[in-house]
TIMARKOL-184585 format. One record per residue (C-alpha): residue number from 1; residue in three letters; chain; x, y, z. Coordinates in steps of 0.25 Angstrom, whole numbers, plus 5000, padded with zeros to 4 digits. Example, Ala and Ser with C-alpha at 12.3 -4.5 7.8 and 13.67 -1.06 7.14 Angstrom:
<site resi="1" resn="ALA" chain="A" X="5049" Y="4982" Z="5031"/>
<site resi="2" resn="SER" chain="A" X="5055" Y="4996" Z="5029"/>
This chain:
<site resi="1" resn="MET" chain="A" X="4573" Y="4675" Z="4821"/>
<site resi="2" resn="ALA" chain="A" X="4569" Y="4672" Z="4836"/>
<site resi="3" resn="PHE" chain="A" X="4554" Y="4671" Z="4835"/>
<site resi="4" resn="LYS" chain="A" X="4546" Y="4671" Z="4848"/>
<site resi="5" resn="LYS" chain="A" X="4532" Y="4667" Z="4850"/>
<site resi="6" resn="VAL" chain="A" X="4524" Y="4678" Z="4857"/>
<site resi="7" resn="SER" chain="A" X="4510" Y="4679" Z="4863"/>
<site resi="8" resn="ARG" chain="A" X="4500" Y="4685" Z="4853"/>
<site resi="9" resn="ILE" chain="A" X="4495" Y="4694" Z="4864"/>
<site resi="10" resn="LYS" chain="A" X="4508" Y="4702" Z="4863"/>
<site resi="11" resn="ILE" chain="A" X="4507" Y="4704" Z="4848"/>
<site resi="12" resn="PRO" chain="A" X="4498" Y="4715" Z="4842"/>
<site resi="13" resn="ASP" chain="A" X="4488" Y="4711" Z="4832"/>
<site resi="14" resn="ALA" chain="A" X="4494" Y="4721" Z="4822"/>
<site resi="15" resn="THR" chain="A" X="4508" Y="4714" Z="4823"/>
<site resi="16" resn="ILE" chain="A" X="4502" Y="4701" Z="4820"/>
<site resi="17" resn="ARG" chain="A" X="4495" Y="4707" Z="4808"/>
<site resi="18" resn="ARG" chain="A" X="4508" Y="4713" Z="4803"/>
<site resi="19" resn="LEU" chain="A" X="4515" Y="4699" Z="4805"/>
<site resi="20" resn="SER" chain="A" X="4505" Y="4693" Z="4795"/>
<site resi="21" resn="LEU" chain="A" X="4508" Y="4705" Z="4786"/>
<site resi="22" resn="TYR" chain="A" X="4523" Y="4703" Z="4787"/>
<site resi="23" resn="ASP" chain="A" X="4521" Y="4688" Z="4784"/>
<site resi="24" resn="ARG" chain="A" X="4514" Y="4692" Z="4771"/>
<site resi="25" resn="CYS" chain="A" X="4524" Y="4702" Z="4767"/>
<site resi="26" resn="LEU" chain="A" X="4536" Y="4692" Z="4770"/>
<site resi="27" resn="GLU" chain="A" X="4529" Y="4682" Z="4760"/>
<site resi="28" resn="GLY" chain="A" X="4530" Y="4693" Z="4749"/>
<site resi="29" resn="PHE" chain="A" X="4545" Y="4695" Z="4752"/>
<site resi="30" resn="LEU" chain="A" X="4547" Y="4680" Z="4751"/>
<site resi="31" resn="LYS" chain="A" X="4540" Y="4679" Z="4738"/>
<site resi="32" resn="SER" chain="A" X="4548" Y="4690" Z="4732"/>
<site resi="33" resn="GLY" chain="A" X="4561" Y="4683" Z="4737"/>
<site resi="34" resn="LYS" chain="A" X="4565" Y="4693" Z="4748"/>
<site resi="35" resn="LYS" chain="A" X="4572" Y="4685" Z="4759"/>
<site resi="36" resn="VAL" chain="A" X="4576" Y="4696" Z="4769"/>
<site resi="37" resn="VAL" chain="A" X="4568" Y="4709" Z="4772"/>
<site resi="38" resn="SER" chain="A" X="4569" Y="4720" Z="4782"/>
<site resi="39" resn="SER" chain="A" X="4558" Y="4726" Z="4791"/>
<site resi="40" resn="SER" chain="A" X="4557" Y="4737" Z="4780"/>
<site resi="41" resn="ASP" chain="A" X="4555" Y="4728" Z="4769"/>
<site resi="42" resn="ILE" chain="A" X="4543" Y="4721" Z="4777"/>
<site resi="43" resn="ALA" chain="A" X="4538" Y="4735" Z="4781"/>
<site resi="44" resn="ARG" chain="A" X="4537" Y="4739" Z="4766"/>
<site resi="45" resn="LYS" chain="A" X="4530" Y="4727" Z="4762"/>
<site resi="46" resn="CYS" chain="A" X="4520" Y="4726" Z="4773"/>
<site resi="47" resn="GLY" chain="A" X="4517" Y="4741" Z="4775"/>
<site resi="48" resn="THR" chain="A" X="4522" Y="4743" Z="4789"/>
<site resi="49" resn="ASN" chain="A" X="4535" Y="4748" Z="4795"/>
<site resi="50" resn="PRO" chain="A" X="4548" Y="4741" Z="4799"/>
<site resi="51" resn="ALA" chain="A" X="4547" Y="4745" Z="4814"/>
<site resi="52" resn="GLN" chain="A" X="4533" Y="4739" Z="4815"/>
<site resi="53" resn="ILE" chain="A" X="4539" Y="4726" Z="4808"/>
<site resi="54" resn="ARG" chain="A" X="4550" Y="4725" Z="4818"/>
<site resi="55" resn="LYS" chain="A" X="4541" Y="4728" Z="4830"/>
<site resi="56" resn="ASP" chain="A" X="4531" Y="4717" Z="4825"/>
<site resi="57" resn="PHE" chain="A" X="4542" Y="4707" Z="4823"/>
<site resi="58" resn="ALA" chain="A" X="4548" Y="4710" Z="4837"/>
<site resi="59" resn="TYR" chain="A" X="4536" Y="4703" Z="4844"/>
<site resi="60" resn="PHE" chain="A" X="4541" Y="4690" Z="4839"/>
<site resi="61" resn="GLY" chain="A" X="4556" Y="4690" Z="4841"/>
<site resi="62" resn="GLU" chain="A" X="4568" Y="4694" Z="4832"/>
<site resi="63" resn="PHE" chain="A" X="4564" Y="4694" Z="4817"/>
<site resi="64" resn="GLY" chain="A" X="4575" Y="4696" Z="4806"/>
<site resi="65" resn="VAL" chain="A" X="4590" Y="4697" Z="4807"/>
<site resi="66" resn="ARG" chain="A" X="4596" Y="4710" Z="4811"/>
<site resi="67" resn="GLY" chain="A" X="4603" Y="4717" Z="4799"/>
<site resi="68" resn="VAL" chain="A" X="4597" Y="4708" Z="4789"/>
<site resi="69" resn="GLY" chain="A" X="4582" Y="4709" Z="4790"/>
<site resi="70" resn="TYR" chain="A" X="4571" Y="4698" Z="4790"/>
<site resi="71" resn="TYR" chain="A" X="4573" Y="4685" Z="4782"/>
<site resi="72" resn="VAL" chain="A" X="4559" Y="4684" Z="4775"/>
<site resi="73" resn="GLU" chain="A" X="4557" Y="4669" Z="4776"/>
<site resi="74" resn="ASN" chain="A" X="4561" Y="4669" Z="4791"/>
<site resi="75" resn="LEU" chain="A" X="4553" Y="4681" Z="4795"/>
<site resi="76" resn="GLN" chain="A" X="4540" Y="4676" Z="4788"/>
<site resi="77" resn="GLY" chain="A" X="4542" Y="4662" Z="4795"/>
<site resi="78" resn="ASP" chain="A" X="4544" Y="4670" Z="4809"/>
<site resi="79" resn="ILE" chain="A" X="4531" Y="4678" Z="4806"/>
<site resi="80" resn="LYS" chain="A" X="4523" Y="4666" Z="4802"/>
<site resi="81" resn="ARG" chain="A" X="4527" Y="4659" Z="4815"/>
<site resi="82" resn="ALA" chain="A" X="4524" Y="4672" Z="4823"/>
<site resi="83" resn="LEU" chain="A" X="4510" Y="4672" Z="4817"/>
<site resi="84" resn="GLY" chain="A" X="4508" Y="4657" Z="4818"/>
<site resi="85" resn="ILE" chain="A" X="4506" Y="4655" Z="4803"/>
<site resi="86" resn="ASP" chain="A" X="4518" Y="4646" Z="4802"/>
<site resi="87" resn="ARG" chain="A" X="4508" Y="4635" Z="4804"/>
<site resi="88" resn="SER" chain="A" X="4494" Y="4631" Z="4799"/>
<site resi="89" resn="TRP" chain="A" X="4481" Y="4634" Z="4807"/>
<site resi="90" resn="ASN" chain="A" X="4469" Y="4626" Z="4806"/>
<site resi="91" resn="CYS" chain="A" X="4456" Y="4636" Z="4805"/>
<site resi="92" resn="ALA" chain="A" X="4441" Y="4634" Z="4805"/>
<site resi="93" resn="LEU" chain="A" X="4432" Y="4643" Z="4797"/>
<site resi="94" resn="VAL" chain="A" X="4419" Y="4645" Z="4803"/>
<site resi="95" resn="GLY" chain="A" X="4409" Y="4650" Z="4793"/>
<site resi="96" resn="ALA" chain="A" X="4408" Y="4646" Z="4778"/>
<site resi="97" resn="GLY" chain="A" X="4401" Y="4658" Z="4773"/>
<site resi="98" resn="ASN" chain="A" X="4406" Y="4669" Z="4764"/>
<site resi="99" resn="LEU" chain="A" X="4417" Y="4674" Z="4773"/>
<site resi="100" resn="GLY" chain="A" X="4422" Y="4660" Z="4777"/>
<site resi="101" resn="PHE" chain="A" X="4422" Y="4655" Z="4762"/>
<site resi="102" resn="ALA" chain="A" X="4430" Y="4668" Z="4759"/>
<site resi="103" resn="LEU" chain="A" X="4441" Y="4664" Z="4769"/>
<site resi="104" resn="LEU" chain="A" X="4442" Y="4651" Z="4763"/>
<site resi="105" resn="GLY" chain="A" X="4443" Y="4656" Z="4749"/>
<site resi="106" resn="THR" chain="A" X="4457" Y="4661" Z="4752"/>
<site resi="107" resn="ASP" chain="A" X="4470" Y="4654" Z="4754"/>
<site resi="108" resn="SER" chain="A" X="4476" Y="4665" Z="4762"/>
<site resi="109" resn="LEU" chain="A" X="4472" Y="4658" Z="4776"/>
<site resi="110" resn="ALA" chain="A" X="4479" Y="4645" Z="4772"/>
<site resi="111" resn="LYS" chain="A" X="4491" Y="4652" Z="4767"/>
<site resi="112" resn="ARG" chain="A" X="4493" Y="4658" Z="4781"/>
<site resi="113" resn="GLY" chain="A" X="4492" Y="4645" Z="4788"/>
<site resi="114" resn="PHE" chain="A" X="4477" Y="4645" Z="4791"/>
<site resi="115" resn="LYS" chain="A" X="4470" Y="4633" Z="4786"/>
<site resi="116" resn="ILE" chain="A" X="4454" Y="4632" Z="4787"/>
<site resi="117" resn="SER" chain="A" X="4452" Y="4618" Z="4791"/>
<site resi="118" resn="ALA" chain="A" X="4437" Y="4618" Z="4793"/>
<site resi="119" resn="ILE" chain="A" X="4425" Y="4627" Z="4790"/>
<site resi="120" resn="PHE" chain="A" X="4413" Y="4627" Z="4800"/>
<site resi="121" resn="GLU" chain="A" X="4399" Y="4632" Z="4795"/>
<site resi="122" resn="ARG" chain="A" X="4385" Y="4631" Z="4801"/>
<site resi="123" resn="ASP" chain="A" X="4378" Y="4631" Z="4787"/>
<site resi="124" resn="PRO" chain="A" X="4375" Y="4617" Z="4784"/>
<site resi="125" resn="ILE" chain="A" X="4374" Y="4619" Z="4769"/>
<site resi="126" resn="LEU" chain="A" X="4389" Y="4624" Z="4769"/>
<site resi="127" resn="VAL" chain="A" X="4393" Y="4613" Z="4779"/>
<site resi="128" resn="GLU" chain="A" X="4388" Y="4602" Z="4769"/>
<site resi="129" resn="MET" chain="A" X="4399" Y="4607" Z="4760"/>
<site resi="130" resn="GLY" chain="A" X="4408" Y="4599" Z="4769"/>
<site resi="131" resn="SER" chain="A" X="4420" Y="4608" Z="4765"/>
<site resi="132" resn="PHE" chain="A" X="4425" Y="4620" Z="4758"/>
<site resi="133" resn="GLN" chain="A" X="4438" Y="4621" Z="4750"/>
<site resi="134" resn="GLY" chain="A" X="4442" Y="4608" Z="4756"/>
<site resi="135" resn="ILE" chain="A" X="4439" Y="4613" Z="4771"/>
<site resi="136" resn="PRO" chain="A" X="4429" Y="4605" Z="4779"/>
<site resi="137" resn="LEU" chain="A" X="4416" Y="4612" Z="4782"/>
<site resi="138" resn="TYR" chain="A" X="4410" Y="4608" Z="4795"/>
<site resi="139" resn="PRO" chain="A" X="4397" Y="4613" Z="4803"/>
<site resi="140" resn="MET" chain="A" X="4399" Y="4622" Z="4815"/>
<site resi="141" resn="GLU" chain="A" X="4396" Y="4610" Z="4825"/>
<site resi="142" resn="GLU" chain="A" X="4409" Y="4603" Z="4820"/>
<site resi="143" resn="MET" chain="A" X="4419" Y="4614" Z="4826"/>
<site resi="144" resn="VAL" chain="A" X="4421" Y="4607" Z="4839"/>
<site resi="145" resn="ARG" chain="A" X="4425" Y="4594" Z="4832"/>
<site resi="146" resn="VAL" chain="A" X="4432" Y="4599" Z="4819"/>
<site resi="147" resn="ILE" chain="A" X="4441" Y="4610" Z="4825"/>
<site resi="148" resn="PRO" chain="A" X="4449" Y="4602" Z="4835"/>
<site resi="149" resn="GLU" chain="A" X="4450" Y="4590" Z="4824"/>
<site resi="150" resn="LEU" chain="A" X="4456" Y="4600" Z="4814"/>
<site resi="151" resn="GLY" chain="A" X="4465" Y="4607" Z="4824"/>
<site resi="152" resn="ILE" chain="A" X="4458" Y="4621" Z="4820"/>
<site resi="153" resn="GLN" chain="A" X="4463" Y="4632" Z="4828"/>
<site resi="154" resn="ILE" chain="A" X="4457" Y="4644" Z="4821"/>
<site resi="155" resn="GLY" chain="A" X="4443" Y="4647" Z="4818"/>
<site resi="156" resn="ILE" chain="A" X="4438" Y="4657" Z="4808"/>
<site resi="157" resn="ILE" chain="A" X="4424" Y="4663" Z="4810"/>
<site resi="158" resn="ALA" chain="A" X="4417" Y="4667" Z="4798"/>
<site resi="159" resn="VAL" chain="A" X="4402" Y="4666" Z="4802"/>
<site resi="160" resn="SER" chain="A" X="4391" Y="4675" Z="4804"/>
<site resi="161" resn="PRO" chain="A" X="4393" Y="4685" Z="4816"/>
<site resi="162" resn="ASP" chain="A" X="4382" Y="4679" Z="4824"/>
<site resi="163" resn="SER" chain="A" X="4389" Y="4665" Z="4824"/>
<site resi="164" resn="ALA" chain="A" X="4403" Y="4670" Z="4827"/>
<site resi="165" resn="ILE" chain="A" X="4402" Y="4669" Z="4842"/>
<site resi="166" resn="LYS" chain="A" X="4397" Y="4655" Z="4842"/>
<site resi="167" resn="VAL" chain="A" X="4407" Y="4650" Z="4831"/>
<site resi="168" resn="ALA" chain="A" X="4419" Y="4656" Z="4839"/>
<site resi="169" resn="LEU" chain="A" X="4414" Y="4648" Z="4851"/>
<site resi="170" resn="LYS" chain="A" X="4413" Y="4635" Z="4843"/>
<site resi="171" resn="LEU" chain="A" X="4427" Y="4638" Z="4838"/>
<site resi="172" resn="THR" chain="A" X="4433" Y="4640" Z="4852"/>
<site resi="173" resn="ASP" chain="A" X="4426" Y="4628" Z="4857"/>
<site resi="174" resn="ALA" chain="A" X="4432" Y="4620" Z="4846"/>
<site resi="175" resn="GLY" chain="A" X="4446" Y="4624" Z="4849"/>
<site resi="176" resn="VAL" chain="A" X="4450" Y="4635" Z="4840"/>
<site resi="177" resn="ARG" chain="A" X="4461" Y="4644" Z="4845"/>
<site resi="178" resn="GLY" chain="A" X="4458" Y="4656" Z="4836"/>
<site resi="179" resn="ILE" chain="A" X="4446" Y="4663" Z="4829"/>
<site resi="180" resn="LEU" chain="A" X="4446" Y="4672" Z="4817"/>
<site resi="181" resn="ASN" chain="A" X="4432" Y="4679" Z="4818"/>
<site resi="182" resn="PHE" chain="A" X="4427" Y="4685" Z="4805"/>
<site resi="183" resn="THR" chain="A" X="4414" Y="4690" Z="4811"/>
<site resi="184" resn="PRO" chain="A" X="4411" Y="4703" Z="4817"/>
<site resi="185" resn="THR" chain="A" X="4406" Y="4696" Z="4830"/>
<site resi="186" resn="THR" chain="A" X="4413" Y="4698" Z="4843"/>
<site resi="187" resn="ILE" chain="A" X="4418" Y="4685" Z="4847"/>
<site resi="188" resn="LYS" chain="A" X="4424" Y="4681" Z="4861"/>
<site resi="189" resn="VAL" chain="A" X="4433" Y="4669" Z="4862"/>
<site resi="190" resn="PRO" chain="A" X="4439" Y="4661" Z="4874"/>
<site resi="191" resn="PRO" chain="A" X="4453" Y="4665" Z="4879"/>
<site resi="192" resn="GLY" chain="A" X="4464" Y="4659" Z="4871"/>
<site resi="193" resn="ILE" chain="A" X="4456" Y="4660" Z="4858"/>
<site resi="194" resn="ILE" chain="A" X="4461" Y="4670" Z="4848"/>
<site resi="195" resn="LEU" chain="A" X="4451" Y="4678" Z="4841"/>
<site resi="196" resn="LYS" chain="A" X="4453" Y="4687" Z="4829"/>
<site resi="197" resn="ASN" chain="A" X="4441" Y="4695" Z="4822"/>
<site resi="198" resn="VAL" chain="A" X="4441" Y="4699" Z="4808"/>
<site resi="199" resn="ASP" chain="A" X="4431" Y="4710" Z="4806"/>
<site resi="200" resn="PHE" chain="A" X="4430" Y="4716" Z="4792"/>
<site resi="201" resn="ALA" chain="A" X="4421" Y="4727" Z="4796"/>
<site resi="202" resn="ILE" chain="A" X="4432" Y="4732" Z="4807"/>
<site resi="203" resn="ASP" chain="A" X="4443" Y="4732" Z="4796"/>
<site resi="204" resn="LEU" chain="A" X="4434" Y="4740" Z="4786"/>
<site resi="205" resn="GLU" chain="A" X="4430" Y="4750" Z="4797"/>
<site resi="206" resn="GLY" chain="A" X="4445" Y="4752" Z="4799"/>
<site resi="207" resn="ILE" chain="A" X="4447" Y="4755" Z="4784"/>
<site resi="208" resn="ALA" chain="A" X="4435" Y="4765" Z="4785"/>
<site resi="209" resn="PHE" chain="A" X="4441" Y="4772" Z="4797"/>
<site resi="210" resn="GLN" chain="A" X="4454" Y="4774" Z="4789"/>
<site resi="211" resn="LEU" chain="A" X="4447" Y="4779" Z="4777"/>
<site resi="212" resn="ASN" chain="A" X="4438" Y="4788" Z="4785"/>
<site resi="213" resn="ASN" chain="A" X="4450" Y="4794" Z="4792"/>
<site resi="214" resn="GLU" chain="A" X="4459" Y="4796" Z="4780"/>
């Protein structure tokens, strides 16, 4: 397979989301002992269609072998490289409240290559804990020092909405390159910083819309 690196601007968000889905489906094939699959096999497992799969793969080069199909292990490796999860990413969690602790309570992030290397919190009582699940816990003021020291590139914002803009500014000043925002606050970031928003209310409204229009 001739994998080619492409600009993220050229790739639709929906395609990137499907690549993550394909990666999970391929993991299932590997566990079942299946070594070669077709686009139809992947489509059935992922709930999409073969044409969409081939179109998604076409952004990155020639996946698979004509007349044979896709070697599962090789394809998964190619997809991980395309997604950038063939390596580990150091992340900082900002906010040690209920949402923050819920994120730390699952090992799914670590399994996907995202390591929470530091937690930042403004509540001095929580900061006094020193660490949580072995992850060092720092006051907000330590971001500028700690983030470069630990090589942190991604910041996860899980604070109250009124603090989100200030936290995003602190993260970018400290040198993070990407931000995942779990608050409903609209955040603006400098050019070159990647921002993704996770708004549960919008997703729930999407469900409500579909239920309302069945």
